[in-house]
C-alpha positions as CSV (number, residue, x, y, z in Angstrom):
1,M,-54.5,202.5,-110.9
2,T,-51.5,203.4,-108.9
3,E,-48.1,202.3,-110.1
4,A,-46.4,199.6,-107.9
5,L,-44.7,201.4,-105.4
6,T,-40.6,200.9,-105.6
7,P,-37.3,201.8,-103.6
8,D,-36.8,204.6,-105.7
9,S,-40.8,205.6,-106.0
10,P,-40.9,209.5,-104.9
11,V,-43.9,208.4,-102.1
12,I,-44.2,211.7,-100.8
13,S,-43.8,213.6,-103.9
14,D,-46.6,216.5,-105.1
15,A,-48.3,214.6,-107.0
16,V,-48.6,211.7,-104.4
17,V,-49.8,214.2,-101.4
18,S,-52.4,215.8,-103.8
19,G,-53.9,212.1,-104.7
20,L,-53.9,211.2,-100.9
21,A,-55.0,214.9,-99.7
22,G,-58.7,214.2,-101.4
23,I,-57.8,217.3,-103.1
24,A,-60.3,216.7,-106.3
25,P,-59.1,215.8,-109.6
26,E,-60.2,219.2,-111.0
27,S,-58.6,221.2,-108.7
28,P,-54.8,220.2,-109.2
29,A,-53.8,223.4,-108.6
30,A,-55.1,223.4,-104.8
31,A,-51.7,221.6,-103.8
32,S,-49.7,224.2,-104.6
33,E,-51.4,227.1,-103.3
34,P,-50.4,229.1,-99.8
35,L,-51.7,227.1,-96.5
36,T,-53.8,230.1,-94.7
37,P,-56.1,228.7,-91.5
38,E,-58.6,229.5,-93.5
39,S,-58.1,227.3,-96.6
40,I,-56.6,225.0,-94.1
41,E,-60.6,224.7,-92.8
42,S,-61.7,224.8,-96.3
43,A,-59.7,221.6,-97.3
44,V,-60.2,220.1,-94.0
45,H,-63.8,219.9,-94.5
46,A,-63.5,219.3,-98.0
47,I,-62.0,216.0,-97.0
48,A,-64.8,215.4,-94.2
49,D,-67.9,216.0,-96.8
50,R,-66.5,214.1,-99.2
51,S,-65.9,210.9,-96.6
52,R,-69.4,211.7,-95.8
53,K,-70.5,210.4,-99.3
54,A,-68.1,207.8,-99.0
55,A,-69.8,206.1,-96.4
56,R,-73.3,205.9,-97.5
57,R,-72.2,204.5,-100.0
58,M,-69.5,202.1,-97.6
59,A,-73.2,201.5,-95.5
60,Q,-74.9,199.9,-98.3
61,A,-71.6,197.8,-98.9
62,N,-72.3,194.0,-98.6
63,R,-70.0,191.4,-96.5
64,A,-68.6,189.6,-99.1
65,W,-67.7,193.4,-101.2
66,K,-66.2,194.8,-97.9
67,D,-64.1,191.4,-97.8
68,R,-63.1,191.5,-101.2
69,A,-61.6,195.0,-100.4
70,L,-60.0,194.0,-97.6
71,R,-58.3,191.1,-99.4
72,A,-57.3,193.3,-102.5
73,I,-55.4,195.7,-99.9
74,G,-53.8,192.7,-98.3
75,A,-52.6,192.0,-101.6
76,K,-51.2,195.5,-102.6
77,L,-49.4,195.8,-99.4
78,L,-47.6,192.8,-100.4
79,E,-47.2,193.9,-104.0
80,N,-45.6,196.8,-103.0
81,Q,-43.6,195.7,-99.5
82,A,-40.4,197.3,-101.5
83,G,-41.8,201.1,-101.4
84,I,-43.8,201.0,-98.5
85,L,-40.1,199.2,-96.3
86,A,-38.6,202.5,-98.7
87,A,-40.8,204.7,-97.5
88,N,-40.7,203.4,-94.0
89,A,-36.6,203.9,-94.0
90,K,-37.0,207.3,-94.7
91,D,-39.1,208.1,-91.6
92,V,-36.6,205.9,-89.4
93,A,-33.6,207.3,-90.4
94,A,-35.4,211.1,-89.4
95,G,-36.0,209.6,-86.4
96,R,-33.1,208.4,-85.6
97,E,-31.5,211.8,-86.5
98,N,-34.0,213.5,-84.3
99,G,-33.0,211.6,-81.3
100,T,-36.8,209.5,-81.1
101,S,-36.4,207.0,-78.3
102,A,-35.9,203.3,-79.0
103,A,-39.6,202.8,-78.2
104,L,-41.0,204.8,-80.5
105,L,-38.8,203.8,-83.1
106,D,-40.1,200.3,-82.4
107,R,-43.8,201.1,-83.1
108,L,-42.3,203.3,-86.1
109,T,-40.8,200.8,-87.6
110,L,-42.2,198.0,-90.3
111,T,-40.3,195.3,-91.3
112,P,-41.4,192.5,-93.9
113,A,-42.4,190.4,-90.9
114,R,-45.2,193.5,-89.4
115,I,-46.1,193.9,-92.9
116,D,-46.9,189.6,-93.0
117,G,-48.7,190.5,-89.3
118,L,-51.2,193.4,-91.4
119,V,-52.0,191.0,-94.4
120,A,-53.2,188.5,-91.9
121,A,-55.2,190.6,-89.6
122,L,-57.0,191.8,-92.9
123,E,-57.2,188.4,-93.6
124,N,-58.9,187.5,-90.2
125,L,-61.5,190.4,-90.5
126,A,-62.6,189.5,-93.6
127,G,-63.2,185.7,-92.3
128,L,-64.9,187.6,-89.1
129,P,-68.9,188.2,-89.0
130,D,-70.2,191.3,-90.6
131,P,-71.6,193.7,-87.6
132,V,-74.0,195.8,-89.8
133,G,-77.4,194.4,-89.7
134,N,-76.7,192.2,-86.4
135,V,-79.6,192.3,-83.6
136,V,-79.0,193.1,-80.7
137,R,-81.9,193.0,-79.2
138,G,-86.1,192.6,-80.2
139,Q,-89.7,192.2,-79.6
140,T,-93.4,192.5,-80.3
141,L,-94.9,195.0,-78.1
142,P,-98.4,193.9,-76.4
143,N,-99.8,196.8,-79.0
144,G,-98.5,194.3,-81.8
145,L,-95.8,196.7,-82.8
146,R,-92.2,194.8,-83.7
147,L,-88.9,196.3,-82.4
148,R,-85.6,195.7,-83.5
149,Q,-82.3,197.3,-82.2
150,V,-79.7,196.6,-84.8
151,N,-75.5,197.7,-85.4
152,V,-75.4,200.0,-87.8
153,P,-72.1,202.1,-89.2
154,M,-70.9,205.1,-87.1
155,G,-70.1,206.9,-90.7
156,V,-67.7,208.9,-90.9
157,V,-64.9,207.8,-88.2
158,A,-61.8,209.9,-87.5
159,A,-58.2,208.6,-86.0
160,I,-55.7,210.8,-84.7
161,Y,-52.3,209.1,-83.7
162,E,-48.4,209.1,-84.0
163,A,-45.2,207.1,-85.2
164,R,-47.5,203.8,-86.1
165,P,-47.8,203.1,-89.4
166,N,-49.4,199.9,-88.4
167,V,-52.5,201.4,-87.2
168,T,-52.8,203.4,-90.7
169,V,-53.9,199.9,-91.9
170,D,-56.0,198.5,-88.6
171,I,-58.1,201.5,-88.4
172,A,-59.0,201.6,-91.7
173,G,-59.5,197.9,-92.2
174,L,-61.8,197.7,-89.4
175,A,-63.7,201.1,-90.2
176,L,-64.2,199.7,-93.9
177,K,-65.2,196.2,-93.0
178,S,-68.1,197.8,-90.1
179,G,-68.9,199.9,-93.6
180,N,-67.3,203.3,-92.2
181,A,-65.2,205.5,-93.9
182,V,-62.2,207.0,-92.6
183,I,-59.6,210.0,-92.2
184,L,-56.4,209.4,-91.0
185,R,-54.1,212.1,-89.1
186,G,-51.1,209.5,-88.8
187,G,-48.5,212.1,-87.9
188,S,-45.2,213.7,-89.2
189,A,-43.1,210.5,-87.7
190,A,-44.5,208.3,-90.3
191,A,-45.3,210.9,-92.7
192,H,-43.4,208.6,-96.0
193,T,-44.9,205.5,-94.5
194,N,-48.2,206.6,-94.6
195,S,-48.5,208.3,-97.6
196,A,-47.5,205.3,-99.5
197,L,-50.0,203.3,-97.2
198,V,-53.2,205.4,-97.6
199,L,-52.1,205.5,-101.7
200,I,-52.4,201.6,-101.4
201,L,-55.5,202.1,-99.5
202,R,-57.5,204.5,-101.8
203,D,-56.3,202.1,-104.7
204,A,-57.4,199.0,-103.5
205,L,-60.9,200.3,-102.9
206,E,-61.2,201.3,-106.1
207,S,-59.6,198.4,-107.4
208,V,-63.2,196.4,-105.9
209,G,-65.3,199.6,-107.2
210,L,-65.9,200.9,-104.0
211,P,-65.5,205.0,-103.2
212,A,-61.3,205.6,-102.8
213,D,-62.7,208.8,-100.3
214,A,-63.7,205.8,-98.1
215,V,-59.9,206.6,-96.5
216,Q,-58.4,209.8,-96.7
217,T,-55.5,211.6,-94.6
218,V,-55.1,215.0,-93.1
219,D,-51.7,214.8,-92.7
220,Q,-50.9,217.1,-95.6
221,Y,-51.9,219.9,-93.2
222,G,-49.7,219.3,-90.1
223,R,-51.7,220.1,-86.4
224,D,-53.5,222.7,-88.1
225,G,-55.5,220.1,-90.2
226,A,-55.8,217.8,-86.9
227,N,-57.1,221.2,-84.9
228,V,-59.5,222.0,-87.7
229,L,-60.6,217.9,-87.5
230,M,-61.1,217.8,-83.9
231,R,-63.6,220.6,-84.4
232,A,-65.5,219.3,-87.6
233,R,-68.3,218.4,-85.5
234,G,-71.6,217.7,-87.6
235,R,-68.9,216.5,-90.2
236,V,-67.1,213.6,-88.6
237,D,-69.1,211.5,-85.8
238,V,-66.6,210.2,-84.0
239,L,-63.1,210.9,-83.1
240,I,-60.5,208.2,-82.1
241,P,-57.0,209.0,-80.5
242,R,-54.3,206.4,-80.0
243,G,-50.5,207.2,-78.8
244,G,-49.2,208.9,-75.5
245,R,-50.5,210.7,-72.8
246,E,-50.0,214.0,-73.6
247,L,-51.5,213.4,-77.0
248,I,-54.4,212.0,-76.2
249,Q,-55.4,214.5,-73.6
250,T,-55.0,217.1,-76.2
251,V,-57.7,215.2,-77.8
252,V,-60.2,214.9,-75.6
253,M,-59.8,218.4,-74.0
254,N,-60.1,220.3,-77.3
255,S,-61.9,218.1,-79.5
256,A,-66.0,219.3,-80.4
257,V,-66.2,215.8,-82.2
258,P,-67.1,212.7,-79.8
259,V,-64.4,211.1,-78.9
260,I,-63.5,207.6,-77.9
261,E,-61.0,207.6,-75.4
262,T,-57.7,205.7,-75.6
263,G,-56.0,205.6,-72.8
264,E,-51.9,204.4,-71.7
265,G,-51.0,201.3,-70.2
266,N,-49.5,201.0,-67.2
267,V,-50.2,197.2,-66.7
268,H,-49.4,195.3,-63.7
269,I,-48.6,191.7,-63.0
270,F,-49.4,190.0,-58.8
271,I,-47.4,187.4,-58.2
272,D,-49.6,185.4,-55.6
273,E,-47.6,182.9,-53.5
274,S,-49.0,180.1,-54.5
275,A,-47.9,180.7,-58.2
276,G,-45.4,178.2,-59.7
277,E,-41.7,179.4,-60.6
278,E,-41.5,178.0,-64.2
279,M,-44.9,180.0,-65.3
280,A,-44.2,183.1,-62.9
281,V,-40.8,183.3,-64.9
282,D,-42.2,182.6,-68.7
283,I,-45.3,184.8,-68.2
284,L,-42.8,187.8,-66.9
285,L,-40.5,187.5,-69.9
286,N,-42.7,187.5,-72.1
287,A,-44.8,190.7,-70.6
288,K,-41.6,192.8,-70.3
289,T,-39.6,191.4,-73.0
290,Q,-41.5,190.0,-76.4
291,R,-42.6,193.8,-77.7
292,P,-41.1,196.7,-74.7
293,S,-42.7,199.2,-76.8
294,V,-46.4,198.3,-76.8
295,C,-49.2,199.4,-74.5
296,N,-50.1,196.0,-73.0
297,T,-46.4,195.1,-71.4
298,V,-46.3,194.9,-67.8
299,E,-44.7,198.1,-66.1
300,T,-44.8,197.1,-62.4
301,L,-44.4,193.6,-60.8
302,L,-46.1,192.7,-57.1
303,V,-44.6,189.7,-55.6
304,H,-46.3,188.4,-52.1
305,S,-43.8,188.9,-49.5
306,R,-44.0,184.4,-49.1
307,S,-43.7,184.2,-52.5
308,T,-40.6,181.7,-53.3
309,V,-39.8,182.8,-57.1
310,L,-39.1,186.7,-57.3
311,P,-35.2,185.3,-57.2
312,A,-35.8,183.4,-60.0
313,V,-37.7,185.9,-61.7
314,A,-35.8,188.7,-60.9
315,S,-32.9,186.8,-62.3
316,A,-34.3,186.0,-65.6
317,L,-35.7,189.8,-65.9
318,R,-32.3,191.1,-65.5
319,A,-30.2,188.3,-67.8
320,A,-33.0,189.7,-70.5
321,G,-31.6,193.1,-70.0
322,V,-34.5,194.1,-68.0
323,T,-33.7,197.2,-65.4
324,L,-35.5,196.4,-62.1
325,H,-36.8,199.4,-60.1
326,V,-37.2,198.1,-56.8
327,D,-38.6,198.8,-52.7
328,G,-36.6,198.2,-50.2
329,R,-38.4,194.9,-49.5
330,V,-37.4,193.3,-53.1
331,A,-33.8,194.8,-52.8
332,A,-33.6,193.0,-49.3
333,A,-35.0,190.3,-50.4
334,L,-32.6,189.8,-53.6
335,G,-29.3,191.1,-52.1
336,S,-26.6,191.2,-53.9
337,E,-27.5,188.5,-56.1
338,V,-29.5,190.8,-58.8
339,E,-28.0,194.2,-59.6
340,T,-31.7,196.7,-59.1
341,V,-32.0,200.7,-58.8
342,P,-34.1,201.8,-55.9
343,A,-37.2,202.7,-56.9
344,D,-39.6,205.5,-56.1
345,D,-43.3,207.4,-56.7
346,Q,-42.3,208.0,-59.9
347,D,-41.9,204.5,-60.6
348,W,-45.5,203.4,-59.9
349,A,-46.8,205.7,-62.3
350,T,-44.3,205.2,-65.2
351,E,-45.5,203.9,-68.9
352,Y,-41.9,202.7,-69.2
353,M,-42.4,201.1,-72.2
354,D,-38.5,199.9,-72.4
355,L,-36.5,197.4,-70.6
356,D,-37.5,198.5,-67.3
357,L,-40.0,197.1,-64.8
358,A,-40.9,198.3,-61.4
359,V,-41.1,195.8,-58.6
360,A,-42.4,196.3,-55.2
361,M,-43.5,193.4,-52.3
362,V,-47.1,192.9,-50.9
363,D,-48.3,191.0,-47.9
364,N,-51.3,190.0,-49.7
365,L,-53.7,190.5,-52.1
366,D,-56.0,192.8,-50.1
367,E,-52.2,195.0,-50.7
368,A,-51.8,194.4,-54.1
369,V,-55.1,195.6,-55.1
370,Q,-54.9,198.8,-53.0
371,H,-51.6,199.2,-55.1
372,I,-53.2,198.6,-58.7
373,R,-55.8,201.1,-57.4
374,R,-53.6,204.0,-57.1
375,W,-51.6,203.7,-60.2
376,T,-53.2,201.8,-62.4
377,T,-54.7,203.4,-65.7
378,G,-57.3,201.0,-66.2
379,H,-55.7,199.4,-68.9
380,T,-54.6,195.4,-68.3
381,E,-54.0,193.7,-64.4
382,A,-52.8,190.2,-64.4
383,I,-52.5,187.9,-61.3
384,L,-50.7,184.4,-61.0
385,T,-51.8,182.5,-59.1
386,N,-53.1,178.6,-57.9
387,D,-55.8,179.9,-55.7
388,L,-59.2,180.1,-57.4
389,A,-60.6,181.9,-54.4
390,N,-57.6,184.7,-54.7
391,A,-58.2,184.4,-58.5
392,E,-62.5,184.8,-58.1
393,R,-61.7,188.2,-55.5
394,F,-58.7,189.7,-58.3
395,I,-61.2,189.6,-61.2
396,A,-63.9,190.9,-59.1
397,E,-62.0,193.7,-57.5
398,V,-59.7,194.9,-59.9
399,D,-61.7,197.3,-62.4
400,S,-59.6,197.6,-65.0
401,A,-60.5,196.9,-69.1
402,A,-58.6,193.5,-68.9
403,V,-58.6,191.4,-66.3
404,I,-56.1,188.2,-66.8
405,V,-55.7,184.9,-64.6
406,N,-52.6,183.0,-65.5
407,A,-51.5,184.6,-68.9
408,S,-49.4,187.3,-70.0
409,T,-50.7,190.6,-70.4
410,R,-49.9,190.7,-74.0
411,F,-53.1,189.0,-75.4
412,T,-54.9,192.5,-74.6
413,D,-54.9,192.7,-78.1
414,G,-57.7,192.8,-81.0
415,G,-56.1,190.5,-82.9
416,E,-55.2,188.1,-79.7
417,L,-58.5,188.0,-78.8
418,G,-60.1,186.9,-81.9
419,L,-60.8,190.8,-83.4
420,G,-59.0,190.6,-86.4
421,A,-57.3,193.8,-85.3
422,E,-57.9,196.7,-83.3
423,V,-58.7,200.6,-83.4
424,G,-57.1,201.0,-80.2
425,I,-57.4,200.1,-76.3
426,S,-60.5,202.2,-74.4
427,T,-59.9,202.8,-70.7
428,Q,-62.7,204.6,-70.6
429,K,-66.5,203.3,-69.6
430,L,-68.5,204.1,-72.4
431,H,-69.6,201.2,-75.2
432,A,-66.2,200.5,-76.0
433,R,-64.1,198.9,-73.7
434,G,-60.9,197.6,-73.8
435,P,-59.8,196.3,-77.2
436,M,-62.2,197.9,-79.9
437,G,-62.8,195.9,-82.8
438,L,-65.7,196.0,-85.8
439,T,-68.7,196.5,-82.9
440,E,-67.5,199.2,-81.0
441,L,-67.2,201.2,-84.7
442,T,-71.0,200.6,-84.9
443,T,-73.9,202.1,-83.4
444,T,-77.2,200.8,-83.4
445,K,-80.7,201.5,-84.4
446,W,-83.9,201.0,-83.8
447,I,-86.5,200.2,-86.2
448,V,-90.0,199.9,-85.5
449,Q,-92.9,198.1,-87.8
450,G,-96.3,198.0,-87.2
451,E,-99.9,197.9,-89.2
452,G,-101.4,200.8,-88.4
453,Q,-101.1,201.5,-84.9
454,V,-101.5,205.0,-82.9
455,R,-100.4,205.8,-79.6
456,A,-103.1,206.3,-77.0
């Protein structure tokens, strides 16, 4: 078993990297051999092949076994909390030294409370039904054939993400519960943290008799390893990118492996003329300031020209440190009472991921919907209203992964929506859209049972 990490543990030592890399114990020299494109390709393919072998075992594990693994991971995260935080402190310090933005540093940072949150998410996952074997539909045909379409694991799931060590645990937990093996590429910004976490994940799996190779990483091979992973069609069943627009588009455009695309969050809230002041202030403060660096934070506020709540909302946001990028009509309505800066088209297209908010005035619901259609990334949009007809129209006419009425956009989250955790939030229109939980990491299989029938 792996020894407990301590603040002084060399969490990214050669021995740890060798173990995390999935390098076979009988080949310890492999870690010290010079890396070439050929050797990297060979190593990543070997990792993927071991993942496929582990995936076959995971697919046979029943719910009780998988839930024991999730709880074992949670226990080991708490047991090794000091070492995880020490490793994370190295990554955060390096990020500050390299000029990483405050928003990305927030995503990179782990705290005792955030580790507790990861453990709680794993416990929630353990309490959810196992999607494997769930009958999607079934029938008996006139010829007597009995049909069932059931959920089955994807197999080998790969994830490429950046500066988000919480994703390491979230994706691994979801992949394991849904009977898959996972290969992780977490990026250099979180190298120390991810190394410590993967070591813990593998140890927890072994402790309950499941294959450690159900969780592996290619971080030690850098971008070259990620590129090989993207081309490993036939070895990897599905690839999920999670991060900024540049990372996601790089994966989408270069991957030979099927991709479930997650998207950036240029999120809108529309305040209708009937919305109340207290609700509007509370929701906007939560949606913008609770955690500005995440993708479900509101980035654009649209206000009906006959609404009376704009001064109170704007004042509350400014008092919370939010910079308001406003159009001319909003600037005129607020006058000198609230400090603002002028907005341009770039602001309507920007996912700030910081304490900035674009604000525009519209004359009706149609204008709000038109603005959203032009600038949305298809993530989350919300309306605040006491008019049922407007709420229903907004729901019907806005085509995003999540549409919310009279609540914060921060609820577009796997844990908040009862999924336990999420792999990411998909903004495409395939089988997975919105927060991707357990079911989205399964595919289906048709089972046909007969008694000697032949086709005429």
